[in-house]
C-alpha positions as CSV (number, residue, x, y, z in Angstrom):
1,M,-1.2,-0.9,157.5
2,L,1.9,-0.1,155.5
3,F,0.0,-0.4,152.2
4,G,-2.7,2.0,153.6
5,V,0.0,4.6,154.5
6,Y,1.6,4.3,151.1
7,F,-1.8,4.7,149.3
8,A,-2.6,7.7,151.4
9,S,0.8,9.3,150.7
10,Q,0.4,8.8,147.0
11,F,-3.1,10.3,147.0
12,L,-1.9,13.3,148.9
13,W,1.0,13.7,146.5
14,L,-1.3,13.5,143.5
15,G,-3.6,16.2,145.1
16,Y,-0.6,18.4,145.7
17,V,0.6,18.1,142.1
18,M,-2.8,18.9,140.7
19,L,-3.2,22.0,142.8
20,R,0.4,23.2,142.2
21,N,0.1,22.8,138.4
22,G,-3.4,24.3,138.0
23,F,-4.8,20.9,136.8
24,N,-8.4,20.8,135.7
25,I,-10.7,18.6,133.6
26,S,-13.1,19.8,130.9
27,R,-15.6,17.9,128.7
28,K,-15.5,20.5,125.9
29,P,-13.8,19.3,122.7
30,L,-10.8,21.2,121.4
31,S,-11.3,22.0,117.7
32,E,-7.6,22.0,117.2
33,Y,-7.4,18.4,118.2
34,N,-10.6,17.2,116.6
35,N,-9.5,18.7,113.3
36,L,-6.6,16.2,113.2
37,F,-9.1,13.5,112.2
38,A,-11.2,12.8,109.1
39,V,-14.5,14.7,108.9
40,E,-16.6,11.6,109.2
41,V,-14.7,10.7,112.4
42,Q,-15.1,14.0,114.1
43,D,-18.8,13.4,114.9
44,K,-17.7,10.5,117.1
45,L,-15.3,12.7,119.1
46,Q,-17.9,14.2,121.5
47,E,-17.3,15.2,125.1
48,P,-13.7,14.0,125.5
49,Y,-11.9,14.2,128.8
50,V,-9.6,17.3,128.3
51,Y,-6.9,17.6,130.9
52,K,-5.4,21.1,131.3
53,S,-2.6,22.5,133.4
54,K,-0.3,25.5,133.7
55,I,2.8,23.6,132.8
56,R,2.0,21.9,129.5
57,E,-0.3,21.7,126.5
58,P,-3.8,20.2,127.0
59,E,-4.5,16.5,126.5
60,S,-7.7,15.0,125.1
61,N,-9.0,11.5,125.8
62,Y,-11.8,10.2,123.7
63,I,-13.7,7.0,124.5
64,L,-14.7,5.2,121.3
65,P,-16.9,2.1,120.7
66,D,-15.7,-1.4,121.6
67,D,-13.4,-0.2,124.5
68,F,-11.1,1.8,122.2
69,H,-9.5,4.9,123.7
70,L,-8.0,7.7,121.7
71,T,-5.5,10.1,123.3
72,V,-4.0,13.3,121.8
73,K,-1.1,15.1,123.4
74,K,0.6,18.2,122.0
75,I,4.3,19.0,122.2
76,D,5.9,22.2,121.1
77,L,9.0,21.8,118.9
78,R,12.1,23.8,119.1
79,F,12.8,23.7,115.4
80,D,10.7,23.2,112.3
81,K,12.3,20.0,111.0
82,S,11.0,16.9,109.3
83,L,9.8,14.0,111.4
84,S,12.7,11.9,110.2
85,E,15.0,14.3,112.1
86,I,12.8,14.4,115.2
87,I,11.6,10.8,115.8
88,K,14.1,8.3,117.0
89,L,12.9,4.6,117.0
90,E,14.9,2.4,119.3
91,Y,14.6,-1.3,120.1
92,K,15.9,-1.2,123.6
93,Q,14.9,-1.3,127.3
94,S,12.6,1.5,128.3
95,Q,12.7,3.3,131.7
96,H,9.8,3.0,134.1
97,I,8.1,6.3,135.1
98,E,8.8,7.7,138.5
99,Q,5.7,9.1,140.3
100,P,3.2,8.6,137.4
101,F,0.6,11.3,137.4
102,S,-2.1,9.3,135.6
103,S,-2.9,5.8,134.4
104,Y,-4.7,5.6,131.1
105,S,-5.3,1.9,131.5
106,E,-4.4,-0.6,134.1
107,D,-6.0,-4.0,133.9
108,S,-4.8,-7.6,133.5
109,R,-3.2,-7.0,130.1
110,L,-2.1,-3.4,129.8
111,N,-0.5,-0.8,132.1
112,L,-0.2,2.5,130.4
113,Q,1.0,5.6,132.3
114,A,2.0,9.2,131.9
115,T,3.6,11.9,133.9
116,E,2.7,15.6,134.4
117,R,6.2,16.9,134.2
118,E,6.7,20.4,132.8
119,I,7.6,20.1,129.1
120,D,9.2,23.0,127.3
121,T,10.1,22.9,123.6
122,V,11.8,19.7,122.5
123,S,14.2,18.8,119.6
124,T,13.9,15.0,119.5
125,I,11.5,12.3,120.6
126,S,12.7,8.8,121.4
127,L,10.2,5.9,121.0
128,R,11.7,2.9,122.7
129,Y,10.1,-0.5,122.5
130,Q,10.5,-4.2,123.2
131,G,8.2,-6.6,121.5
132,I,7.7,-9.1,118.6
133,S,6.5,-6.8,115.9
134,I,6.1,-3.2,114.7
135,I,4.3,-2.2,111.5
136,T,4.9,1.2,109.9
137,M,1.6,2.4,108.5
138,A,2.9,5.8,107.3
139,K,6.2,7.6,107.3
140,N,6.8,11.0,105.7
141,D,7.9,14.5,106.8
142,T,4.7,15.3,108.7
143,L,3.2,11.9,109.7
144,V,4.6,8.8,111.2
145,C,2.2,6.0,112.3
146,Y,3.1,2.7,113.9
147,Y,1.2,-0.4,115.0
148,L,3.0,-2.3,117.8
149,R,2.8,-5.5,119.7
150,F,5.0,-4.9,122.7
151,K,6.2,-6.0,126.1
152,R,7.3,-2.4,126.9
153,I,7.2,1.0,125.2
154,S,8.2,4.5,126.3
155,I,8.3,8.0,124.9
156,S,10.9,10.5,126.1
157,Y,12.4,13.8,124.8
158,D,15.8,15.1,124.0
159,G,17.6,11.9,125.1
160,N,16.3,12.1,128.7
161,S,16.5,8.9,130.7
162,Y,13.0,9.4,132.2
163,S,9.9,8.6,130.2
164,D,6.9,10.9,129.7
165,I,4.7,8.0,128.5
166,W,5.4,4.4,129.5
167,G,3.5,1.1,128.8
168,E,3.9,-2.5,129.7
169,S,2.1,-5.7,128.8
170,Q,0.7,-7.3,132.0
171,G,-0.2,-10.7,130.5
172,A,1.5,-13.6,128.8
173,T,0.8,-12.1,125.4
174,D,2.0,-8.8,124.0
175,A,-0.1,-5.7,124.4
176,V,-1.2,-3.7,121.3
177,I,-1.1,0.0,120.6
178,S,-1.1,2.3,117.6
179,L,1.0,5.5,117.8
180,A,1.0,8.4,115.4
181,F,3.2,11.5,115.4
182,L,1.6,14.3,113.4
183,K,3.5,17.5,112.8
184,K,2.1,20.9,111.9
185,K,4.8,23.5,111.6
186,K,6.4,23.7,115.1
187,S,3.6,21.7,116.8
188,L,3.7,17.9,117.2
189,Y,0.7,15.8,118.2
190,I,1.2,12.4,119.7
191,I,-1.9,10.3,119.1
192,M,-2.4,6.9,120.8
193,L,-5.1,4.3,120.1
194,F,-5.5,1.4,122.6
195,K,-8.0,-0.8,124.3
196,T,-8.7,-1.1,128.0
197,K,-9.4,-4.8,127.7
198,D,-9.1,-7.6,125.0
199,E,-6.4,-5.5,123.3
200,N,-5.9,-7.9,120.5
201,R,-9.5,-8.3,119.5
202,D,-10.7,-6.4,116.4
203,F,-7.6,-4.2,116.6
204,Q,-6.6,-3.8,112.9
205,P,-3.1,-2.3,112.1
206,D,-4.6,0.4,109.9
207,M,-7.3,1.5,112.3
208,L,-5.6,4.7,113.7
209,Y,-4.2,5.6,110.3
210,S,-7.7,5.5,108.8
211,L,-9.0,8.0,111.4
212,I,-6.4,10.7,110.7
213,K,-7.1,13.4,108.2
214,K,-4.7,13.1,105.3
């Protein structure tokens, strides 16, 4: 009974947030987002789930073969600085999300969530992680790309304690994700590649990096 009441209250809250923030879903690709990827990849990025709202930039979610999911989020930067000044990589405890708006993936091995908080321009981005390994596939003024095996990860902005994106391994083994931060002037794109099941199978460290237009 209590579980039913809790579930109903969460569903009503989700509906309220969607209506308040003008949330809607489109299947029409955003050329701005598709153009972040190599020309030969763009043909595969058809009919994404594009989430739009009044309070932040759109988000595109592409479903690729072999249960791979590709997500692109856009953040507006306060200053036109290099990524070395913007991205803060920290090996530390990440904070759980309060009232997550969406769950990208939740199964026996990976729980990946995001909020729909209003995001203004940001100055710094903190990537916090706990896990056994992180591989840097690229690192320069405009592109940073990581491949992580993790217990927990989170992304937050300007030193805030709450997380905008949060993930946790659900199984005995670490979960796997590739994260890229791609900067174009005062726009920053957060790109995530992950699997909804069998995360470690056929997930090569350079997979996301090979998809991005250089």
